[in-house]
Phi, psi and omega in degrees: 000323179296324179296317180296316181295317181295316179295321179296317179297319180296315179295319178296318178297317178295321179296318179294315179298318178298319180295319179296314179298318179299317179297318179296316180293315182288335179294337179269351183298310181300320179296318179295317179294322180297327180283329185259334181284135178292153177303141182303317180296323178293320176297318179295326181293342177304328177294327185274335187298337177301323184252338186234150174243154179241345183278141178299140176084351178282150182287160171294152175248220174297328174247168182287156171294130186270359181300127178077013184283339185298126180082001181259157177289148176300142178083026186264346185286118182294138177088358177252134181271103178273161172292152177301322181299316181287317182299324182260012186287334185077005179290135171244130186284116173216185183301317184292310182293322179293325177297316178295315180301314182288337176292311178191106188308320184287349173292323181277316182223107175287141178090007177289155179261005181290125181268078182215126184275344177110168177247110183287336185274121182300320180297322177295316179297317179299318180294318180293319178297316178299318178297314181297323177301317182285315189281338187257358180264000000 
């Protein structure tokens, strides 16, 4: 009986030690993931990167380079052929107009040639807008 009790205490001690070590290791997982996982907005922008660039000096693609677009009127990038509807829309890019645009572009400007159906999820739009504010300035 003494052998069973002694063995049980040893196993219980190991279980507690294992649990403590697991907690210590796992407590660092979110911090490690936060450092290595790309920003949600940046991940969402991967969909846009086919047509748009955000870095200064990069050429326009199918869509205009978005660097410096914040606070500017729609259709301002020199050398890019915009639709007449977008060029004459009077839209100035800010959080509000970009949110409407990203929801469904033709809601903001009918007749645009942008082939994008929109992002229905508000959290996704907010993340993408935050990324664009940071990446394009």
